[in-house]
C-alpha positions as CSV (number, residue, x, y, z in Angstrom):
1,M,0.0,0.0,0.0
2,R,2.8,2.4,0.8
3,R,4.3,2.0,-2.7
4,S,1.0,2.3,-4.6
5,L,-0.4,5.2,-2.7
6,K,2.8,6.9,-1.5
7,L,1.2,7.4,1.9
8,M,1.8,6.6,5.5
9,P,-0.1,3.5,6.7
10,V,-3.6,4.6,7.6
11,F,-7.2,3.5,8.4
12,G,-9.6,2.7,11.0
13,V,-12.7,2.7,13.0
14,C,-12.4,2.5,16.8
15,L,-13.7,5.8,18.2
16,C,-13.8,7.6,15.0
17,V,-12.0,7.5,11.7
18,Q,-9.9,10.6,11.0
19,V,-10.0,11.9,7.5
20,G,-7.8,14.3,5.4
21,L,-8.6,15.3,1.9
22,D,-5.8,16.7,-0.3
23,V,-5.8,17.8,-3.9
24,P,-2.2,17.9,-5.2
25,H,-2.6,17.7,-9.0
26,A,-6.2,18.6,-9.9
27,R,-6.7,20.2,-13.3
28,A,-9.9,22.2,-13.5
29,D,-10.0,22.1,-17.4
30,E,-10.5,18.3,-17.6
31,P,-13.9,16.8,-17.2
32,A,-14.6,14.0,-14.7
33,A,-16.2,11.0,-16.4
34,G,-17.3,7.4,-15.7
35,W,-18.4,7.8,-12.1
36,K,-21.6,6.4,-10.5
37,A,-22.8,7.4,-7.1
38,G,-25.6,6.4,-4.7
39,V,-26.7,7.8,-1.3
40,A,-28.8,6.4,1.5
41,S,-29.5,7.3,5.1
42,V,-31.1,5.8,8.2
43,V,-32.1,7.0,11.6
44,V,-30.0,5.4,14.4
45,T,-31.4,7.2,17.4
46,P,-32.1,4.6,20.1
47,D,-35.7,3.7,20.7
48,E,-35.2,3.5,24.4
49,S,-33.3,5.4,27.0
50,T,-29.7,4.0,27.0
51,W,-26.5,5.1,28.7
52,M,-24.7,7.9,26.8
53,A,-21.1,7.8,25.7
54,G,-18.3,10.3,25.8
55,Y,-17.9,11.4,29.4
56,A,-16.8,9.4,32.5
57,S,-19.0,11.7,34.6
58,R,-22.2,10.2,33.1
59,D,-24.4,9.1,36.0
60,K,-27.8,8.4,34.3
61,P,-29.2,7.4,30.9
62,A,-30.5,9.6,28.2
63,E,-33.6,11.8,28.9
64,G,-34.8,12.3,25.3
65,K,-33.4,13.8,22.1
66,A,-32.6,17.2,20.7
67,H,-32.8,15.7,17.2
68,D,-32.3,12.4,15.5
69,L,-29.0,10.7,14.9
70,F,-28.2,9.2,11.5
71,A,-26.0,6.8,9.6
72,K,-25.5,7.8,6.0
73,A,-23.7,6.1,3.1
74,L,-22.2,7.4,0.0
75,A,-21.3,4.8,-2.6
76,V,-19.0,5.6,-5.6
77,Q,-17.9,3.4,-8.5
78,D,-15.4,4.3,-11.2
79,A,-15.5,3.3,-14.8
80,G,-13.7,0.1,-14.1
81,G,-16.2,-1.1,-11.5
82,T,-14.1,-0.4,-8.4
83,R,-16.4,0.6,-5.6
84,L,-16.1,2.5,-2.3
85,V,-18.8,3.1,0.3
86,I,-18.2,5.7,2.9
87,V,-20.5,5.4,5.9
88,T,-20.8,8.4,8.3
89,T,-22.5,8.1,11.7
90,D,-23.6,10.4,14.5
91,L,-22.0,8.2,17.1
92,I,-19.1,8.3,19.5
93,G,-17.3,5.6,17.5
94,I,-17.6,2.1,16.0
95,P,-15.8,-0.6,18.2
96,R,-13.7,-3.1,16.4
97,P,-16.0,-6.1,16.9
98,L,-18.9,-4.2,15.5
99,R,-16.8,-3.0,12.5
100,D,-15.5,-6.5,11.8
101,T,-19.1,-7.9,11.8
102,V,-20.4,-5.2,9.5
103,V,-17.4,-5.6,7.1
104,Q,-18.0,-9.4,7.0
105,Q,-21.7,-9.1,6.3
106,V,-21.2,-6.4,3.7
107,R,-18.7,-8.6,1.9
108,E,-21.1,-11.6,2.0
109,R,-24.2,-9.7,0.9
110,Y,-22.8,-7.1,-1.6
111,K,-19.4,-8.6,-2.6
112,L,-17.7,-5.4,-1.3
113,P,-14.1,-6.1,0.0
114,P,-12.9,-4.7,3.3
115,E,-10.9,-1.9,1.6
116,G,-14.1,-0.8,-0.1
117,L,-15.9,0.1,3.1
118,L,-14.9,3.1,5.2
119,L,-16.8,3.6,8.5
120,N,-16.6,7.0,10.2
121,S,-18.1,8.5,13.3
122,S,-18.6,12.1,14.2
123,H,-17.5,11.4,17.7
124,T,-20.5,13.2,19.2
125,H,-20.4,12.9,23.0
126,C,-24.2,13.0,23.1
127,G,-24.8,9.6,21.5
128,P,-25.5,6.1,22.9
129,V,-22.9,3.8,24.4
130,V,-21.9,1.3,21.7
131,R,-19.2,-0.7,23.6
132,I,-19.8,-2.9,26.6
133,G,-17.6,-5.5,28.3
134,K,-14.2,-5.3,30.0
135,S,-12.9,-2.6,27.7
136,A,-15.9,-0.3,28.2
137,L,-15.6,3.0,30.0
138,Y,-18.8,2.3,32.0
139,A,-19.6,-0.6,34.3
140,L,-23.3,-0.8,33.4
141,D,-25.9,-2.6,35.4
142,D,-27.6,-5.7,33.8
143,E,-30.6,-3.8,32.4
144,Q,-28.5,-1.0,30.8
145,A,-26.1,-3.6,29.4
146,R,-29.1,-5.4,27.8
147,R,-30.3,-2.2,26.3
148,V,-26.9,-1.5,24.8
149,D,-26.8,-5.1,23.4
150,R,-30.2,-4.6,21.8
151,Y,-29.1,-1.3,20.3
152,V,-25.9,-2.5,18.9
153,A,-27.7,-5.5,17.3
154,E,-30.1,-3.1,15.6
155,L,-27.3,-0.7,14.7
156,Q,-25.3,-3.5,13.0
157,E,-28.2,-4.4,10.8
158,K,-28.9,-0.8,9.9
159,L,-25.3,-0.2,8.9
160,V,-25.3,-3.2,6.7
161,R,-28.6,-2.2,5.1
162,V,-27.7,1.4,4.5
163,V,-24.6,0.2,2.6
164,G,-26.8,-2.0,0.4
165,Q,-29.2,0.8,-0.3
166,A,-26.5,3.2,-1.4
167,L,-25.1,0.5,-3.8
168,E,-28.5,-0.2,-5.2
169,R,-28.9,3.5,-6.0
170,L,-25.7,3.8,-8.0
171,E,-26.4,6.1,-11.0
172,P,-24.2,8.2,-13.3
173,A,-22.6,11.1,-11.4
174,Q,-20.0,13.8,-11.5
175,L,-17.5,14.2,-8.7
176,S,-15.6,17.4,-7.9
177,Y,-13.6,18.8,-5.0
178,T,-13.8,22.2,-3.3
179,H,-13.0,23.6,0.2
180,A,-13.5,26.5,2.5
181,R,-12.8,27.3,6.2
182,A,-14.5,27.4,9.6
183,G,-12.8,28.9,12.6
184,F,-14.5,27.6,15.8
185,A,-12.0,24.8,16.5
186,M,-9.2,25.6,18.9
187,N,-6.3,23.4,20.1
188,R,-6.9,22.1,23.7
189,R,-3.3,21.0,24.6
190,L,-2.4,24.0,26.7
191,P,1.3,23.7,27.7
192,T,2.0,24.1,31.5
193,D,4.9,23.5,33.8
194,T,3.4,20.2,34.8
195,G,2.5,19.0,31.3
196,P,-0.3,19.7,28.8
197,Q,-3.7,20.7,30.2
198,N,-7.0,20.3,28.5
199,S,-7.8,24.0,28.1
200,P,-8.0,26.5,25.2
201,Y,-4.7,27.0,23.5
202,P,-5.0,29.7,20.8
203,E,-1.4,29.4,19.8
204,G,-1.7,25.6,19.2
205,P,-1.9,24.0,15.8
206,V,-5.3,23.7,14.1
207,D,-6.8,22.6,10.8
208,H,-9.7,25.0,9.9
209,E,-10.1,23.5,6.4
210,V,-13.6,22.3,5.4
211,P,-13.0,19.8,2.5
212,V,-16.0,19.1,0.4
213,L,-16.5,16.2,-2.1
214,R,-19.3,17.3,-4.3
215,V,-21.6,14.7,-6.0
216,E,-23.9,15.9,-8.8
217,N,-26.1,14.4,-11.4
218,P,-24.8,14.5,-15.0
219,D,-27.1,17.6,-15.5
220,G,-25.4,19.4,-12.6
221,K,-28.0,18.9,-9.9
222,L,-26.4,18.6,-6.5
223,R,-27.1,15.2,-4.9
224,A,-24.7,15.0,-2.0
225,V,-21.8,16.7,-0.2
226,L,-19.2,14.8,1.8
227,F,-17.6,17.3,4.1
228,G,-15.2,17.3,7.0
229,Y,-13.8,19.3,9.9
230,A,-11.2,18.6,12.5
231,C,-12.8,19.2,15.8
232,H,-14.2,17.2,18.7
233,N,-18.0,17.1,18.9
234,T,-18.0,18.3,22.5
235,T,-20.0,21.5,22.5
236,L,-22.5,19.7,24.7
237,A,-22.5,17.5,27.8
238,F,-26.2,17.2,28.5
239,F,-28.5,14.1,28.6
240,Q,-30.2,14.2,25.3
241,Y,-29.2,12.4,22.1
242,C,-27.7,15.0,19.8
243,G,-25.3,15.1,16.9
244,D,-23.7,18.3,18.3
245,Y,-22.3,20.8,15.8
246,A,-21.8,18.2,13.1
247,G,-25.4,17.0,13.4
248,Y,-26.7,20.6,13.1
249,A,-24.4,21.3,10.2
250,Q,-25.9,18.4,8.2
251,E,-29.4,19.4,9.2
252,Y,-29.0,23.0,8.2
253,F,-27.4,22.3,4.9
254,E,-30.1,19.8,3.9
255,E,-32.8,22.3,4.9
256,T,-31.4,24.9,2.6
257,H,-30.6,22.4,-0.2
258,P,-33.7,20.1,-0.5
259,G,-33.0,16.7,-2.0
260,T,-29.3,16.9,-1.1
261,T,-27.7,14.6,1.5
262,A,-24.9,16.0,3.7
263,L,-22.5,13.6,5.2
264,F,-19.9,14.6,7.8
265,L,-16.4,13.1,8.2
266,M,-14.6,13.7,11.4
267,G,-11.1,15.1,10.7
268,C,-8.0,14.9,12.8
269,G,-9.5,16.7,15.8
270,G,-8.3,14.6,18.7
271,D,-6.8,17.7,20.3
272,Q,-9.3,20.3,19.1
273,N,-12.5,21.5,20.9
274,P,-15.3,23.8,19.7
275,Y,-15.0,27.1,21.5
276,P,-17.0,28.6,23.1
277,R,-19.0,25.6,24.2
278,G,-21.4,24.3,26.8
279,T,-24.9,25.1,25.5
280,L,-27.3,23.8,22.8
281,E,-27.4,27.3,21.3
282,L,-23.6,27.2,20.8
283,A,-23.8,23.7,19.2
284,K,-26.4,25.2,16.8
285,L,-24.2,28.2,16.1
286,H,-21.2,26.1,15.3
287,G,-23.4,23.9,13.1
288,R,-24.6,27.0,11.2
289,T,-21.0,28.2,10.8
290,L,-20.0,24.9,9.3
291,A,-23.0,24.7,7.0
292,T,-22.2,28.2,5.8
293,A,-18.7,27.1,5.1
294,I,-20.0,24.3,2.9
295,D,-22.0,26.9,1.0
296,A,-18.9,29.1,0.6
297,A,-17.0,26.1,-0.7
298,L,-19.6,25.6,-3.4
299,L,-19.2,29.1,-4.8
300,P,-15.9,28.8,-6.7
301,K,-15.6,26.5,-9.7
302,P,-14.8,23.1,-8.3
303,R,-11.9,20.9,-9.4
304,P,-13.1,17.8,-11.3
305,V,-12.3,14.5,-9.7
306,R,-11.3,11.7,-12.1
307,G,-10.5,8.1,-11.7
308,P,-9.4,5.4,-11.4
309,L,-10.4,4.7,-7.9
310,R,-7.9,2.8,-5.8
311,T,-8.5,1.6,-2.3
312,A,-6.2,0.0,0.3
313,I,-6.4,-1.3,3.9
314,A,-3.6,-2.4,6.3
315,E,-2.9,-3.2,9.9
316,E,0.0,-1.8,11.8
317,S,1.2,-2.9,15.2
318,L,1.5,0.0,17.6
319,D,3.5,-0.5,20.8
320,F,2.0,0.7,24.1
321,A,4.0,2.7,26.6
322,P,5.3,0.6,29.5
323,P,2.3,-0.1,31.8
324,P,2.2,0.5,35.6
325,D,3.2,-2.5,37.7
326,R,0.7,-4.5,39.8
327,A,1.2,-2.4,42.9
328,E,0.5,0.8,41.1
329,L,-2.6,-0.6,39.4
330,E,-3.9,-1.8,42.8
331,R,-3.3,1.8,44.1
332,Q,-5.2,3.2,41.1
333,A,-8.0,0.8,41.6
334,Q,-8.7,2.6,44.9
335,S,-8.9,6.0,43.2
336,Q,-11.8,8.3,43.7
337,N,-11.5,9.1,40.0
338,K,-14.1,6.8,38.4
339,F,-12.3,6.5,35.1
340,E,-8.9,5.8,36.6
341,K,-10.4,3.2,38.9
342,R,-12.3,1.5,36.0
343,H,-9.1,1.4,33.9
344,A,-7.0,-0.1,36.6
345,E,-9.6,-2.7,37.4
346,V,-9.7,-3.8,33.7
347,L,-5.9,-4.1,33.6
348,L,-5.8,-6.1,36.9
349,E,-8.4,-8.5,35.5
350,E,-6.4,-9.0,32.4
351,L,-3.3,-9.7,34.6
352,R,-5.3,-12.3,36.6
353,E,-6.6,-14.0,33.4
354,T,-3.5,-14.0,31.2
355,G,-0.6,-13.3,33.6
356,K,0.5,-10.3,31.5
357,L,-0.7,-7.1,29.8
358,R,-0.8,-6.6,26.1
359,T,2.2,-4.6,24.7
360,N,0.8,-3.6,21.3
361,Y,-2.4,-2.8,19.4
362,P,-3.3,-3.9,15.9
363,Y,-4.1,-0.5,14.3
364,L,-6.3,-0.4,11.3
365,I,-5.4,1.9,8.4
366,Q,-7.2,2.8,5.2
367,A,-6.8,5.0,2.1
368,A,-8.6,5.8,-1.1
369,R,-7.2,7.6,-4.1
370,F,-9.4,9.2,-6.8
371,G,-7.0,9.4,-9.7
372,D,-4.4,12.1,-9.0
373,D,-7.0,14.5,-7.7
374,V,-8.2,13.5,-4.2
375,T,-6.6,11.2,-1.7
376,L,-8.6,10.3,1.4
377,V,-6.7,9.0,4.4
378,A,-8.4,7.4,7.4
379,L,-6.7,6.8,10.7
380,A,-8.2,5.0,13.7
381,G,-9.0,6.6,17.0
382,E,-8.7,10.2,18.2
383,V,-5.9,11.4,15.9
384,V,-4.4,14.8,16.7
385,V,-4.2,17.5,14.1
386,D,-0.4,17.2,13.6
387,Y,-1.1,14.1,11.5
388,A,-3.3,16.0,9.1
389,H,-0.6,18.6,8.5
390,R,2.0,15.9,8.0
391,L,-0.2,14.0,5.5
392,K,-0.9,17.1,3.5
393,R,2.8,18.0,3.3
């Protein structure tokens, strides 16, 4: 993959897939041809009150919704028949077991290989818990665990189905690339004498680009926009299901462009927060800002995107930092910090069961290249903005 795509090893879906779009050699005077595209969406808001993901301080389940959560799929196919389906979700992330099951079922039902399916989450902190078991942040009671199990089973089927619907709707299309900017993301790694602090850091690195992949009918009618931004979806911390700023950006754009589907890709925003934050009004404001940036991106003449489409997937072993010894873990297990206590308990249980702790992690990496015009790179987890700048360079 490194030789064919000339990229760092990349992919993933754990918490969220990080995405960078770069256009190194686009030529606006050449038409794009041979593409087909299909779009589908499905509501993934839980039908019952479940525990919410994103913050260790959660102490009760959801109490309603501000608006619905969605999973959306954009399928593209080049003239040679190579297909890629990008699925975006208003969720905290997609755990590896769920991803592996969806990939397997999509391959069986629709003959789509693993490298042809990219799963992305907006990383909203106002969505449902989708991971239970030893590795989960929360130790849920039996009833809440059953609710999460039911939800994940339904979510799995919905993700597989929305992929199939997008593939069934493949029709001739034009693809083009454009971009704009939005400025509400700010670095949150404030340097201090005792190490980085999670606070606004206006001098820190940011990526304010809003990349937009534009999907149109052959007659020029806009069908979909796949857009990104590198910023945590953490404007809110209340107890209602909500897509945060990314959910509102999609909602506002679709309201002003009837018949068009807006799909949000989380960028390399692991160290970026939306500022200011803390209220629903601010989440809506940031969403409006991002939707306006998409509109701004559509004003200049876009760069045509040509084929062929090439996709790749790989797994890279990442080494962990040396873990604490047993005595330190036992001390942490007595902590008043709920997250630290839970983490230590999980590691102590692993020590009891296996006699050792894991020393590395199999990190999933993915890339898709649209001719010489657009390269999409996906990295697992909460990737910091430095990787976006490095990949673009």
